[in-house]
mmCIF file of the N, C-alpha and C atoms, coordinates in Angstrom:
data_MODEL
# 
_entry.id   MODEL 
# 
loop_
_atom_site.group_PDB 
_atom_site.id 
_atom_site.type_symbol 
_atom_site.label_atom_id 
_atom_site.label_alt_id 
_atom_site.label_comp_id 
_atom_site.label_asym_id 
_atom_site.label_entity_id 
_atom_site.label_seq_id 
_atom_site.pdbx_PDB_ins_code 
_atom_site.Cartn_x 
_atom_site.Cartn_y 
_atom_site.Cartn_z 
_atom_site.occupancy 
_atom_site.B_iso_or_equiv 
_atom_site.pdbx_formal_charge 
_atom_site.auth_seq_id 
_atom_site.auth_comp_id 
_atom_site.auth_asym_id 
_atom_site.auth_atom_id 
_atom_site.pdbx_PDB_model_num 
ATOM 1   N N  . MET A 1 1  ? 3.530   0.658   5.553   1.00 0.00 ? 1  MET A N  1 
ATOM 2   C CA . MET A 1 1  ? 3.811   2.040   5.255   1.00 0.00 ? 1  MET A CA 1 
ATOM 3   C C  . MET A 1 1  ? 2.577   2.616   4.572   1.00 0.00 ? 1  MET A C  1 
ATOM 4   N N  . GLY A 1 2  ? 2.330   3.881   4.787   1.00 0.00 ? 2  GLY A N  1 
ATOM 5   C CA . GLY A 1 2  ? 1.143   4.473   4.193   1.00 0.00 ? 2  GLY A CA 1 
ATOM 6   C C  . GLY A 1 2  ? 1.158   5.976   4.252   1.00 0.00 ? 2  GLY A C  1 
ATOM 7   N N  . GLY A 1 3  ? -0.002  6.542   4.033   1.00 0.00 ? 3  GLY A N  1 
ATOM 8   C CA . GLY A 1 3  ? -0.138  7.985   4.050   1.00 0.00 ? 3  GLY A CA 1 
ATOM 9   C C  . GLY A 1 3  ? -1.590  8.389   3.959   1.00 0.00 ? 3  GLY A C  1 
ATOM 10  N N  . TYR A 1 4  ? -1.829  9.687   4.139   1.00 0.00 ? 4  TYR A N  1 
ATOM 11  C CA . TYR A 1 4  ? -3.184  10.216  4.096   1.00 0.00 ? 4  TYR A CA 1 
ATOM 12  C C  . TYR A 1 4  ? -3.632  10.383  2.649   1.00 0.00 ? 4  TYR A C  1 
ATOM 13  N N  . ALA A 1 5  ? -4.816  9.912   2.336   1.00 0.00 ? 5  ALA A N  1 
ATOM 14  C CA . ALA A 1 5  ? -5.409  10.017  1.007   1.00 0.00 ? 5  ALA A CA 1 
ATOM 15  C C  . ALA A 1 5  ? -6.608  10.969  1.095   1.00 0.00 ? 5  ALA A C  1 
ATOM 16  N N  . PRO A 1 6  ? -6.431  12.247  0.753   1.00 0.00 ? 6  PRO A N  1 
ATOM 17  C CA . PRO A 1 6  ? -7.506  13.230  0.909   1.00 0.00 ? 6  PRO A CA 1 
ATOM 18  C C  . PRO A 1 6  ? -8.794  12.872  0.166   1.00 0.00 ? 6  PRO A C  1 
ATOM 19  N N  . ALA A 1 7  ? -8.691  12.308  -1.023  1.00 0.00 ? 7  ALA A N  1 
ATOM 20  C CA . ALA A 1 7  ? -9.899  11.955  -1.782  1.00 0.00 ? 7  ALA A CA 1 
ATOM 21  C C  . ALA A 1 7  ? -10.721 10.894  -1.072  1.00 0.00 ? 7  ALA A C  1 
ATOM 22  N N  . LEU A 1 8  ? -10.056 10.058  -0.289  1.00 0.00 ? 8  LEU A N  1 
ATOM 23  C CA . LEU A 1 8  ? -10.748 9.039   0.495   1.00 0.00 ? 8  LEU A CA 1 
ATOM 24  C C  . LEU A 1 8  ? -11.134 9.556   1.870   1.00 0.00 ? 8  LEU A C  1 
ATOM 25  N N  . GLY A 1 9  ? -10.420 10.600  2.340   1.00 0.00 ? 9  GLY A N  1 
ATOM 26  C CA . GLY A 1 9  ? -10.619 11.076  3.705   1.00 0.00 ? 9  GLY A CA 1 
ATOM 27  C C  . GLY A 1 9  ? -10.120 10.066  4.717   1.00 0.00 ? 9  GLY A C  1 
ATOM 28  N N  . GLU A 1 10 ? -9.142  9.260   4.316   1.00 0.00 ? 10 GLU A N  1 
ATOM 29  C CA . GLU A 1 10 ? -8.646  8.195   5.159   1.00 0.00 ? 10 GLU A CA 1 
ATOM 30  C C  . GLU A 1 10 ? -7.132  8.081   5.049   1.00 0.00 ? 10 GLU A C  1 
ATOM 31  N N  . VAL A 1 11 ? -6.548  7.393   6.021   1.00 0.00 ? 11 VAL A N  1 
ATOM 32  C CA . VAL A 1 11 ? -5.151  7.018   5.956   1.00 0.00 ? 11 VAL A CA 1 
ATOM 33  C C  . VAL A 1 11 ? -5.108  5.620   5.333   1.00 0.00 ? 11 VAL A C  1 
ATOM 34  N N  . VAL A 1 12 ? -4.278  5.450   4.306   1.00 0.00 ? 12 VAL A N  1 
ATOM 35  C CA . VAL A 1 12 ? -4.139  4.162   3.636   1.00 0.00 ? 12 VAL A CA 1 
ATOM 36  C C  . VAL A 1 12 ? -2.804  3.546   4.035   1.00 0.00 ? 12 VAL A C  1 
ATOM 37  N N  . VAL A 1 13 ? -2.830  2.261   4.397   1.00 0.00 ? 13 VAL A N  1 
ATOM 38  C CA . VAL A 1 13 ? -1.640  1.547   4.839   1.00 0.00 ? 13 VAL A CA 1 
ATOM 39  C C  . VAL A 1 13 ? -1.525  0.259   4.027   1.00 0.00 ? 13 VAL A C  1 
ATOM 40  N N  . PHE A 1 14 ? -0.319  -0.008  3.534   1.00 0.00 ? 14 PHE A N  1 
ATOM 41  C CA . PHE A 1 14 ? -0.066  -1.236  2.789   1.00 0.00 ? 14 PHE A CA 1 
ATOM 42  C C  . PHE A 1 14 ? 1.042   -2.021  3.477   1.00 0.00 ? 14 PHE A C  1 
ATOM 43  N N  . GLY A 1 15 ? 0.920   -3.343  3.430   1.00 0.00 ? 15 GLY A N  1 
ATOM 44  C CA . GLY A 1 15 ? 1.998   -4.199  3.911   1.00 0.00 ? 15 GLY A CA 1 
ATOM 45  C C  . GLY A 1 15 ? 1.883   -4.532  5.370   1.00 0.00 ? 15 GLY A C  1 
ATOM 46  N N  . GLY A 1 16 ? 3.022   -4.644  5.986   1.00 0.00 ? 16 GLY A N  1 
ATOM 47  C CA . GLY A 1 16 ? 3.081   -5.063  7.375   1.00 0.00 ? 16 GLY A CA 1 
ATOM 48  C C  . GLY A 1 16 ? 3.723   -6.434  7.452   1.00 0.00 ? 16 GLY A C  1 
ATOM 49  N N  . GLY A 1 17 ? 3.702   -7.011  8.593   1.00 0.00 ? 17 GLY A N  1 
ATOM 50  C CA . GLY A 1 17 ? 4.267   -8.339  8.763   1.00 0.00 ? 17 GLY A CA 1 
ATOM 51  C C  . GLY A 1 17 ? 5.032   -8.454  10.055  1.00 0.00 ? 17 GLY A C  1 
ATOM 52  N N  . ASP A 1 18 ? 5.833   -9.499  10.119  1.00 0.00 ? 18 ASP A N  1 
ATOM 53  C CA . ASP A 1 18 ? 6.661   -9.731  11.296  1.00 0.00 ? 18 ASP A CA 1 
ATOM 54  C C  . ASP A 1 18 ? 8.060   -10.101 10.823  1.00 0.00 ? 18 ASP A C  1 
ATOM 55  N N  . THR A 1 19 ? 8.845   -10.720 11.668  1.00 0.00 ? 19 THR A N  1 
ATOM 56  C CA . THR A 1 19 ? 10.229  -11.012 11.303  1.00 0.00 ? 19 THR A CA 1 
ATOM 57  C C  . THR A 1 19 ? 10.355  -12.154 10.307  1.00 0.00 ? 19 THR A C  1 
ATOM 58  N N  . ALA A 1 20 ? 9.270   -12.845 9.984   1.00 0.00 ? 20 ALA A N  1 
ATOM 59  C CA . ALA A 1 20 ? 9.353   -13.989 9.078   1.00 0.00 ? 20 ALA A CA 1 
ATOM 60  C C  . ALA A 1 20 ? 8.540   -13.828 7.798   1.00 0.00 ? 20 ALA A C  1 
ATOM 61  N N  . VAL A 1 21 ? 7.470   -13.031 7.834   1.00 0.00 ? 21 VAL A N  1 
ATOM 62  C CA . VAL A 1 21 ? 6.556   -12.971 6.692   1.00 0.00 ? 21 VAL A CA 1 
ATOM 63  C C  . VAL A 1 21 ? 6.115   -11.535 6.434   1.00 0.00 ? 21 VAL A C  1 
ATOM 64  N N  . ASP A 1 22 ? 6.226   -11.095 5.171   1.00 0.00 ? 22 ASP A N  1 
ATOM 65  C CA . ASP A 1 22 ? 5.653   -9.813  4.757   1.00 0.00 ? 22 ASP A CA 1 
ATOM 66  C C  . ASP A 1 22 ? 4.193   -10.023 4.379   1.00 0.00 ? 22 ASP A C  1 
ATOM 67  N N  . GLN A 1 23 ? 3.390   -8.997  4.552   1.00 0.00 ? 23 GLN A N  1 
ATOM 68  C CA . GLN A 1 23 ? 1.977   -9.055  4.197   1.00 0.00 ? 23 GLN A CA 1 
ATOM 69  C C  . GLN A 1 23 ? 1.706   -8.181  2.968   1.00 0.00 ? 23 GLN A C  1 
ATOM 70  N N  . ASP A 1 24 ? 0.659   -8.519  2.216   1.00 0.00 ? 24 ASP A N  1 
ATOM 71  C CA . ASP A 1 24 ? 0.295   -7.727  1.047   1.00 0.00 ? 24 ASP A CA 1 
ATOM 72  C C  . ASP A 1 24 ? -1.087  -7.095  1.196   1.00 0.00 ? 24 ASP A C  1 
ATOM 73  N N  . ALA A 1 25 ? -1.512  -6.883  2.423   1.00 0.00 ? 25 ALA A N  1 
ATOM 74  C CA . ALA A 1 25 ? -2.834  -6.331  2.693   1.00 0.00 ? 25 ALA A CA 1 
ATOM 75  C C  . ALA A 1 25 ? -2.820  -4.805  2.601   1.00 0.00 ? 25 ALA A C  1 
ATOM 76  N N  . THR A 1 26 ? -3.948  -4.244  2.177   1.00 0.00 ? 26 THR A N  1 
ATOM 77  C CA . THR A 1 26 ? -4.133  -2.795  2.121   1.00 0.00 ? 26 THR A CA 1 
ATOM 78  C C  . THR A 1 26 ? -5.303  -2.437  3.031   1.00 0.00 ? 26 THR A C  1 
ATOM 79  N N  . TRP A 1 27 ? -5.071  -1.469  3.940   1.00 0.00 ? 27 TRP A N  1 
ATOM 80  C CA . TRP A 1 27 ? -6.070  -1.082  4.923   1.00 0.00 ? 27 TRP A CA 1 
ATOM 81  C C  . TRP A 1 27 ? -6.305  0.424   4.876   1.00 0.00 ? 27 TRP A C  1 
ATOM 82  N N  . ALA A 1 28 ? -7.492  0.839   5.281   1.00 0.00 ? 28 ALA A N  1 
ATOM 83  C CA . ALA A 1 28 ? -7.818  2.264   5.382   1.00 0.00 ? 28 ALA A CA 1 
ATOM 84  C C  . ALA A 1 28 ? -8.333  2.548   6.790   1.00 0.00 ? 28 ALA A C  1 
ATOM 85  N N  . TRP A 1 29 ? -7.935  3.699   7.343   1.00 0.00 ? 29 TRP A N  1 
ATOM 86  C CA . TRP A 1 29 ? -8.346  4.149   8.679   1.00 0.00 ? 29 TRP A CA 1 
ATOM 87  C C  . TRP A 1 29 ? -9.086  5.466   8.499   1.00 0.00 ? 29 TRP A C  1 
ATOM 88  N N  . ASP A 1 30 ? -10.342 5.517   8.946   1.00 0.00 ? 30 ASP A N  1 
ATOM 89  C CA . ASP A 1 30 ? -11.147 6.733   8.781   1.00 0.00 ? 30 ASP A CA 1 
ATOM 90  C C  . ASP A 1 30 ? -11.174 7.607   10.033  1.00 0.00 ? 30 ASP A C  1 
ATOM 91  N N  . GLY A 1 31 ? -10.339 7.279   11.000  1.00 0.00 ? 31 GLY A N  1 
ATOM 92  C CA . GLY A 1 31 ? -10.307 8.001   12.260  1.00 0.00 ? 31 GLY A CA 1 
ATOM 93  C C  . GLY A 1 31 ? -11.047 7.269   13.359  1.00 0.00 ? 31 GLY A C  1 
ATOM 94  N N  . THR A 1 32 ? -11.864 6.297   12.973  1.00 0.00 ? 32 THR A N  1 
ATOM 95  C CA . THR A 1 32 ? -12.615 5.493   13.930  1.00 0.00 ? 32 THR A CA 1 
ATOM 96  C C  . THR A 1 32 ? -12.454 4.004   13.671  1.00 0.00 ? 32 THR A C  1 
ATOM 97  N N  . ASN A 1 33 ? -12.524 3.621   12.408  1.00 0.00 ? 33 ASN A N  1 
ATOM 98  C CA . ASN A 1 33 ? -12.542 2.204   12.046  1.00 0.00 ? 33 ASN A CA 1 
ATOM 99  C C  . ASN A 1 33 ? -11.504 1.875   10.981  1.00 0.00 ? 33 ASN A C  1 
ATOM 100 N N  . TRP A 1 34 ? -11.006 0.637   11.043  1.00 0.00 ? 34 TRP A N  1 
ATOM 101 C CA . TRP A 1 34 ? -10.157 0.086   9.992   1.00 0.00 ? 34 TRP A CA 1 
ATOM 102 C C  . TRP A 1 34 ? -11.030 -0.696  9.023   1.00 0.00 ? 34 TRP A C  1 
ATOM 103 N N  . SER A 1 35 ? -10.730 -0.612  7.735   1.00 0.00 ? 35 SER A N  1 
ATOM 104 C CA . SER A 1 35 ? -11.405 -1.458  6.750   1.00 0.00 ? 35 SER A CA 1 
ATOM 105 C C  . SER A 1 35 ? -10.363 -1.945  5.757   1.00 0.00 ? 35 SER A C  1 
ATOM 106 N N  . GLN A 1 36 ? -10.454 -3.224  5.423   1.00 0.00 ? 36 GLN A N  1 
ATOM 107 C CA . GLN A 1 36 ? -9.503  -3.770  4.465   1.00 0.00 ? 36 GLN A CA 1 
ATOM 108 C C  . GLN A 1 36 ? -9.976  -3.442  3.051   1.00 0.00 ? 36 GLN A C  1 
ATOM 109 N N  . LEU A 1 37 ? -9.079  -2.880  2.255   1.00 0.00 ? 37 LEU A N  1 
ATOM 110 C CA . LEU A 1 37 ? -9.386  -2.559  0.868   1.00 0.00 ? 37 LEU A CA 1 
ATOM 111 C C  . LEU A 1 37 ? -8.973  -3.746  0.009   1.00 0.00 ? 37 LEU A C  1 
ATOM 112 N N  . VAL A 1 38 ? -9.868  -4.145  -0.861  1.00 0.00 ? 38 VAL A N  1 
ATOM 113 C CA . VAL A 1 38 ? -9.593  -5.273  -1.743  1.00 0.00 ? 38 VAL A CA 1 
ATOM 114 C C  . VAL A 1 38 ? -9.628  -4.753  -3.170  1.00 0.00 ? 38 VAL A C  1 
ATOM 115 N N  . PRO A 1 39 ? -8.455  -4.572  -3.772  1.00 0.00 ? 39 PRO A N  1 
ATOM 116 C CA . PRO A 1 39 ? -8.425  -4.058  -5.138  1.00 0.00 ? 39 PRO A CA 1 
ATOM 117 C C  . PRO A 1 39 ? -9.167  -4.971  -6.094  1.00 0.00 ? 39 PRO A C  1 
ATOM 118 N N  . GLY A 1 40 ? -9.810  -4.390  -7.092  1.00 0.00 ? 40 GLY A N  1 
ATOM 119 C CA . GLY A 1 40 ? -10.528 -5.158  -8.108  1.00 0.00 ? 40 GLY A CA 1 
ATOM 120 C C  . GLY A 1 40 ? -9.582  -5.614  -9.195  1.00 0.00 ? 40 GLY A C  1 
ATOM 121 N N  . GLY A 1 41 ? -8.657  -6.429  -8.891  1.00 0.00 ? 41 GLY A N  1 
ATOM 122 C CA . GLY A 1 41 ? -7.652  -6.900  -9.841  1.00 0.00 ? 41 GLY A CA 1 
ATOM 123 C C  . GLY A 1 41 ? -6.432  -7.351  -9.094  1.00 0.00 ? 41 GLY A C  1 
ATOM 124 N N  . ALA A 1 42 ? -5.294  -7.237  -9.723  1.00 0.00 ? 42 ALA A N  1 
ATOM 125 C CA . ALA A 1 42 ? -4.046  -7.658  -9.106  1.00 0.00 ? 42 ALA A CA 1 
ATOM 126 C C  . ALA A 1 42 ? -3.656  -6.726  -7.958  1.00 0.00 ? 42 ALA A C  1 
ATOM 127 N N  . SER A 1 43 ? -3.021  -7.279  -6.956  1.00 0.00 ? 43 SER A N  1 
ATOM 128 C CA . SER A 1 43 ? -2.492  -6.511  -5.829  1.00 0.00 ? 43 SER A CA 1 
ATOM 129 C C  . SER A 1 43 ? -0.972  -6.549  -5.892  1.00 0.00 ? 43 SER A C  1 
ATOM 130 N N  . PRO A 1 44 ? -0.316  -5.562  -5.295  1.00 0.00 ? 44 PRO A N  1 
ATOM 131 C CA . PRO A 1 44 ? 1.146   -5.632  -5.227  1.00 0.00 ? 44 PRO A CA 1 
ATOM 132 C C  . PRO A 1 44 ? 1.585   -6.839  -4.413  1.00 0.00 ? 44 PRO A C  1 
ATOM 133 N N  . PRO A 1 45 ? 2.665   -7.485  -4.823  1.00 0.00 ? 45 PRO A N  1 
ATOM 134 C CA . PRO A 1 45 ? 3.190   -8.570  -3.997  1.00 0.00 ? 45 PRO A CA 1 
ATOM 135 C C  . PRO A 1 45 ? 3.660   -8.031  -2.645  1.00 0.00 ? 45 PRO A C  1 
ATOM 136 N N  . ALA A 1 46 ? 3.663   -8.890  -1.645  1.00 0.00 ? 46 ALA A N  1 
ATOM 137 C CA . ALA A 1 46 ? 4.167   -8.503  -0.319  1.00 0.00 ? 46 ALA A CA 1 
ATOM 138 C C  . ALA A 1 46 ? 5.600   -8.021  -0.459  1.00 0.00 ? 46 ALA A C  1 
ATOM 139 N N  . ARG A 1 47 ? 5.939   -6.963  0.320   1.00 0.00 ? 47 ARG A N  1 
ATOM 140 C CA . ARG A 1 47 ? 7.275   -6.373  0.237   1.00 0.00 ? 47 ARG A CA 1 
ATOM 141 C C  . ARG A 1 47 ? 7.558   -5.530  1.462   1.00 0.00 ? 47 ARG A C  1 
ATOM 142 N N  . GLU A 1 48 ? 8.794   -5.133  1.600   1.00 0.00 ? 48 GLU A N  1 
ATOM 143 C CA . GLU A 1 48 ? 9.207   -4.192  2.642   1.00 0.00 ? 48 GLU A CA 1 
ATOM 144 C C  . GLU A 1 48 ? 10.150  -3.182  2.003   1.00 0.00 ? 48 GLU A C  1 
ATOM 145 N N  . GLN A 1 49 ? 10.489  -2.145  2.738   1.00 0.00 ? 49 GLN A N  1 
ATOM 146 C CA . GLN A 1 49 ? 11.396  -1.097  2.278   1.00 0.00 ? 49 GLN A CA 1 
ATOM 147 C C  . GLN A 1 49 ? 10.926  -0.461  0.962   1.00 0.00 ? 49 GLN A C  1 
ATOM 148 N N  . PHE A 1 50 ? 9.647   -0.137  0.883   1.00 0.00 ? 50 PHE A N  1 
ATOM 149 C CA . PHE A 1 50 ? 9.074   0.491   -0.297  1.00 0.00 ? 50 PHE A CA 1 
ATOM 150 C C  . PHE A 1 50 ? 8.660   1.914   0.033   1.00 0.00 ? 50 PHE A C  1 
ATOM 151 N N  . GLY A 1 51 ? 8.331   2.677   -0.986  1.00 0.00 ? 51 GLY A N  1 
ATOM 152 C CA . GLY A 1 51 ? 7.878   4.048   -0.786  1.00 0.00 ? 51 GLY A CA 1 
ATOM 153 C C  . GLY A 1 51 ? 6.402   4.188   -1.098  1.00 0.00 ? 51 GLY A C  1 
ATOM 154 N N  . THR A 1 52 ? 5.747   5.133   -0.426  1.00 0.00 ? 52 THR A N  1 
ATOM 155 C CA . THR A 1 52 ? 4.346   5.433   -0.704  1.00 0.00 ? 52 THR A CA 1 
ATOM 156 C C  . THR A 1 52 ? 4.156   6.941   -0.767  1.00 0.00 ? 52 THR A C  1 
ATOM 157 N N  . VAL A 1 53 ? 3.170   7.362   -1.548  1.00 0.00 ? 53 VAL A N  1 
ATOM 158 C CA . VAL A 1 53 ? 2.865   8.780   -1.657  1.00 0.00 ? 53 VAL A CA 1 
ATOM 159 C C  . VAL A 1 53 ? 1.445   8.931   -2.205  1.00 0.00 ? 53 VAL A C  1 
ATOM 160 N N  . TRP A 1 54 ? 0.788   10.013  -1.820  1.00 0.00 ? 54 TRP A N  1 
ATOM 161 C CA . TRP A 1 54 ? -0.497  10.375  -2.399  1.00 0.00 ? 54 TRP A CA 1 
ATOM 162 C C  . TRP A 1 54 ? -0.225  11.349  -3.531  1.00 0.00 ? 54 TRP A C  1 
ATOM 163 N N  . ASP A 1 55 ? -0.730  11.043  -4.730  1.00 0.00 ? 55 ASP A N  1 
ATOM 164 C CA . ASP A 1 55 ? -0.566  11.925  -5.890  1.00 0.00 ? 55 ASP A CA 1 
ATOM 165 C C  . ASP A 1 55 ? -1.834  12.753  -6.044  1.00 0.00 ? 55 ASP A C  1 
ATOM 166 N N  . PRO A 1 56 ? -1.802  14.048  -5.673  1.00 0.00 ? 56 PRO A N  1 
ATOM 167 C CA . PRO A 1 56 ? -3.007  14.866  -5.711  1.00 0.00 ? 56 PRO A CA 1 
ATOM 168 C C  . PRO A 1 56 ? -3.512  15.143  -7.131  1.00 0.00 ? 56 PRO A C  1 
ATOM 169 N N  . SER A 1 57 ? -2.627  15.085  -8.116  1.00 0.00 ? 57 SER A N  1 
ATOM 170 C CA . SER A 1 57 ? -3.087  15.373  -9.479  1.00 0.00 ? 57 SER A CA 1 
ATOM 171 C C  . SER A 1 57 ? -3.907  14.227  -10.063 1.00 0.00 ? 57 SER A C  1 
ATOM 172 N N  . SER A 1 58 ? -3.587  12.996  -9.703  1.00 0.00 ? 58 SER A N  1 
ATOM 173 C CA . SER A 1 58 ? -4.340  11.848  -10.224 1.00 0.00 ? 58 SER A CA 1 
ATOM 174 C C  . SER A 1 58 ? -5.290  11.247  -9.191  1.00 0.00 ? 58 SER A C  1 
ATOM 175 N N  . HIS A 1 59 ? -5.247  11.752  -7.946  1.00 0.00 ? 59 HIS A N  1 
ATOM 176 C CA . HIS A 1 59 ? -6.064  11.224  -6.844  1.00 0.00 ? 59 HIS A CA 1 
ATOM 177 C C  . HIS A 1 59 ? -5.812  9.732   -6.641  1.00 0.00 ? 59 HIS A C  1 
ATOM 178 N N  . GLN A 1 60 ? -4.531  9.381   -6.610  1.00 0.00 ? 60 GLN A N  1 
ATOM 179 C CA . GLN A 1 60 ? -4.163  7.990   -6.426  1.00 0.00 ? 60 GLN A CA 1 
ATOM 180 C C  . GLN A 1 60 ? -3.071  7.865   -5.368  1.00 0.00 ? 60 GLN A C  1 
ATOM 181 N N  . PHE A 1 61 ? -3.132  6.771   -4.644  1.00 0.00 ? 61 PHE A N  1 
ATOM 182 C CA . PHE A 1 61 ? -2.125  6.399   -3.657  1.00 0.00 ? 61 PHE A CA 1 
ATOM 183 C C  . PHE A 1 61 ? -1.130  5.507   -4.391  1.00 0.00 ? 61 PHE A C  1 
ATOM 184 N N  . LEU A 1 62 ? 0.150   5.842   -4.378  1.00 0.00 ? 62 LEU A N  1 
ATOM 185 C CA . LEU A 1 62 ? 1.164   5.106   -5.137  1.00 0.00 ? 62 LEU A CA 1 
ATOM 186 C C  . LEU A 1 62 ? 2.113   4.346   -4.203  1.00 0.00 ? 62 LEU A C  1 
ATOM 187 N N  . ILE A 1 63 ? 2.494   3.162   -4.633  1.00 0.00 ? 63 ILE A N  1 
ATOM 188 C CA . ILE A 1 63 ? 3.481   2.336   -3.951  1.00 0.00 ? 63 ILE A CA 1 
ATOM 189 C C  . ILE A 1 63 ? 4.597   2.082   -4.954  1.00 0.00 ? 63 ILE A C  1 
ATOM 190 N N  . PHE A 1 64 ? 5.844   2.287   -4.531  1.00 0.00 ? 64 PHE A N  1 
ATOM 191 C CA . PHE A 1 64 ? 6.964   2.075   -5.443  1.00 0.00 ? 64 PHE A CA 1 
ATOM 192 C C  . PHE A 1 64 ? 8.062   1.241   -4.799  1.00 0.00 ? 64 PHE A C  1 
ATOM 193 N N  . GLY A 1 65 ? 8.588   0.292   -5.588  1.00 0.00 ? 65 GLY A N  1 
ATOM 194 C CA . GLY A 1 65 ? 9.773   -0.453  -5.206  1.00 0.00 ? 65 GLY A CA 1 
ATOM 195 C C  . GLY A 1 65 ? 9.600   -1.361  -4.013  1.00 0.00 ? 65 GLY A C  1 
ATOM 196 N N  . GLY A 1 66 ? 10.715  -1.721  -3.421  1.00 0.00 ? 66 GLY A N  1 
ATOM 197 C CA . GLY A 1 66 ? 10.721  -2.565  -2.239  1.00 0.00 ? 66 GLY A CA 1 
ATOM 198 C C  . GLY A 1 66 ? 11.517  -3.835  -2.459  1.00 0.00 ? 66 GLY A C  1 
ATOM 199 N N  . ILE A 1 67 ? 11.537  -4.643  -1.430  1.00 0.00 ? 67 ILE A N  1 
ATOM 200 C CA . ILE A 1 67 ? 12.284  -5.897  -1.435  1.00 0.00 ? 67 ILE A CA 1 
ATOM 201 C C  . ILE A 1 67 ? 11.417  -6.980  -0.805  1.00 0.00 ? 67 ILE A C  1 
ATOM 202 N N  . SER A 1 68 ? 11.440  -8.168  -1.387  1.00 0.00 ? 68 SER A N  1 
ATOM 203 C CA . SER A 1 68 ? 10.765  -9.321  -0.793  1.00 0.00 ? 68 SER A CA 1 
ATOM 204 C C  . SER A 1 68 ? 11.624  -9.862  0.331   1.00 0.00 ? 68 SER A C  1 
ATOM 205 N N  . PHE A 1 69 ? 11.058  -9.933  1.539   1.00 0.00 ? 69 PHE A N  1 
ATOM 206 C CA . PHE A 1 69 ? 11.791  -10.476 2.685   1.00 0.00 ? 69 PHE A CA 1 
ATOM 207 C C  . PHE A 1 69 ? 12.130  -11.945 2.449   1.00 0.00 ? 69 PHE A C  1 
ATOM 208 N N  . GLN A 1 70 ? 11.165  -12.691 1.878   1.00 0.00 ? 70 GLN A N  1 
ATOM 209 C CA . GLN A 1 70 ? 11.343  -14.124 1.719   1.00 0.00 ? 70 GLN A CA 1 
ATOM 210 C C  . GLN A 1 70 ? 12.386  -14.470 0.655   1.00 0.00 ? 70 GLN A C  1 
ATOM 211 N N  . SER A 1 71 ? 12.340  -13.820 -0.508  1.00 0.00 ? 71 SER A N  1 
ATOM 212 C CA . SER A 1 71 ? 13.215  -14.215 -1.620  1.00 0.00 ? 71 SER A CA 1 
ATOM 213 C C  . SER A 1 71 ? 14.379  -13.266 -1.866  1.00 0.00 ? 71 SER A C  1 
ATOM 214 N N  . GLY A 1 72 ? 14.294  -12.044 -1.333  1.00 0.00 ? 72 GLY A N  1 
ATOM 215 C CA . GLY A 1 72 ? 15.327  -11.051 -1.605  1.00 0.00 ? 72 GLY A CA 1 
ATOM 216 C C  . GLY A 1 72 ? 15.143  -10.332 -2.928  1.00 0.00 ? 72 GLY A C  1 
ATOM 217 N N  . GLN A 1 73 ? 14.057  -10.660 -3.649  1.00 0.00 ? 73 GLN A N  1 
ATOM 218 C CA . GLN A 1 73 ? 13.785  -10.009 -4.937  1.00 0.00 ? 73 GLN A CA 1 
ATOM 219 C C  . GLN A 1 73 ? 13.627  -8.508  -4.736  1.00 0.00 ? 73 GLN A C  1 
ATOM 220 N N  . VAL A 1 74 ? 14.256  -7.727  -5.610  1.00 0.00 ? 74 VAL A N  1 
ATOM 221 C CA . VAL A 1 74 ? 14.122  -6.273  -5.580  1.00 0.00 ? 74 VAL A CA 1 
ATOM 222 C C  . VAL A 1 74 ? 13.034  -5.882  -6.563  1.00 0.00 ? 74 VAL A C  1 
ATOM 223 N N  . PHE A 1 75 ? 12.030  -5.136  -6.072  1.00 0.00 ? 75 PHE A N  1 
ATOM 224 C CA . PHE A 1 75 ? 10.937  -4.667  -6.924  1.00 0.00 ? 75 PHE A CA 1 
ATOM 225 C C  . PHE A 1 75 ? 11.256  -3.262  -7.421  1.00 0.00 ? 75 PHE A C  1 
ATOM 226 N N  . ARG A 1 76 ? 11.048  -3.037  -8.698  1.00 0.00 ? 76 ARG A N  1 
ATOM 227 C CA . ARG A 1 76 ? 11.210  -1.706  -9.289  1.00 0.00 ? 76 ARG A CA 1 
ATOM 228 C C  . ARG A 1 76 ? 9.917   -1.322  -9.991  1.00 0.00 ? 76 ARG A C  1 
ATOM 229 N N  . ASP A 1 77 ? 8.800   -1.672  -9.360  1.00 0.00 ? 77 ASP A N  1 
ATOM 230 C CA . ASP A 1 77 ? 7.493   -1.451  -9.962  1.00 0.00 ? 77 ASP A CA 1 
ATOM 231 C C  . ASP A 1 77 ? 6.740   -0.336  -9.245  1.00 0.00 ? 77 ASP A C  1 
ATOM 232 N N  . THR A 1 78 ? 5.682   0.129   -9.865  1.00 0.00 ? 78 THR A N  1 
ATOM 233 C CA . THR A 1 78 ? 4.797   1.135   -9.274  1.00 0.00 ? 78 THR A CA 1 
ATOM 234 C C  . THR A 1 78 ? 3.373   0.614   -9.322  1.00 0.00 ? 78 THR A C  1 
ATOM 235 N N  . TRP A 1 79 ? 2.675   0.718   -8.201  1.00 0.00 ? 79 TRP A N  1 
ATOM 236 C CA . TRP A 1 79 ? 1.282   0.320   -8.107  1.00 0.00 ? 79 TRP A CA 1 
ATOM 237 C C  . TRP A 1 79 ? 0.460   1.528   -7.696  1.00 0.00 ? 79 TRP A C  1 
ATOM 238 N N  . LYS A 1 80 ? -0.790  1.591   -8.123  1.00 0.00 ? 80 LYS A N  1 
ATOM 239 C CA . LYS A 1 80 ? -1.650  2.714   -7.763  1.00 0.00 ? 80 LYS A CA 1 
ATOM 240 C C  . LYS A 1 80 ? -2.997  2.214   -7.271  1.00 0.00 ? 80 LYS A C  1 
ATOM 241 N N  . LEU A 1 81 ? -3.518  2.941   -6.291  1.00 0.00 ? 81 LEU A N  1 
ATOM 242 C CA . LEU A 1 81 ? -4.843  2.672   -5.754  1.00 0.00 ? 81 LEU A CA 1 
ATOM 243 C C  . LEU A 1 81 ? -5.648  3.941   -5.967  1.00 0.00 ? 81 LEU A C  1 
ATOM 244 N N  . SER A 1 82 ? -6.691  3.850   -6.775  1.00 0.00 ? 82 SER A N  1 
ATOM 245 C CA . SER A 1 82 ? -7.514  5.030   -7.059  1.00 0.00 ? 82 SER A CA 1 
ATOM 246 C C  . SER A 1 82 ? -8.266  5.473   -5.827  1.00 0.00 ? 82 SER A C  1 
ATOM 247 N N  . GLY A 1 83 ? -8.616  6.747   -5.812  1.00 0.00 ? 83 GLY A N  1 
ATOM 248 C CA . GLY A 1 83 ? -9.272  7.331   -4.642  1.00 0.00 ? 83 GLY A CA 1 
ATOM 249 C C  . GLY A 1 83 ? -10.757 7.177   -4.592  1.00 0.00 ? 83 GLY A C  1 
ATOM 250 N N  . ASN A 1 84 ? -11.294 6.112   -5.158  1.00 0.00 ? 84 ASN A N  1 
ATOM 251 C CA . ASN A 1 84 ? -12.748 5.910   -5.073  1.00 0.00 ? 84 ASN A CA 1 
ATOM 252 C C  . ASN A 1 84 ? -13.057 4.492   -4.754  1.00 0.00 ? 84 ASN A C  1 
# 
């Protein structure tokens, strides 16, 4: 799941997976190329059924909540990716 991040000029996508495994990768699409974003610190755990939004006031891409496919754990956390 993802959304357009105007400060980056790219579409940001987090997660993915298949019927057995969730992924915790973050990718950006600039209209031509994909590039994997590697946060300088902790990353959100892999999850599904989460929400994403671009916050124009803080210039950050936010990820909220979700569920772990593997364990069933419900996440009630918020993660942010800065726009630089």
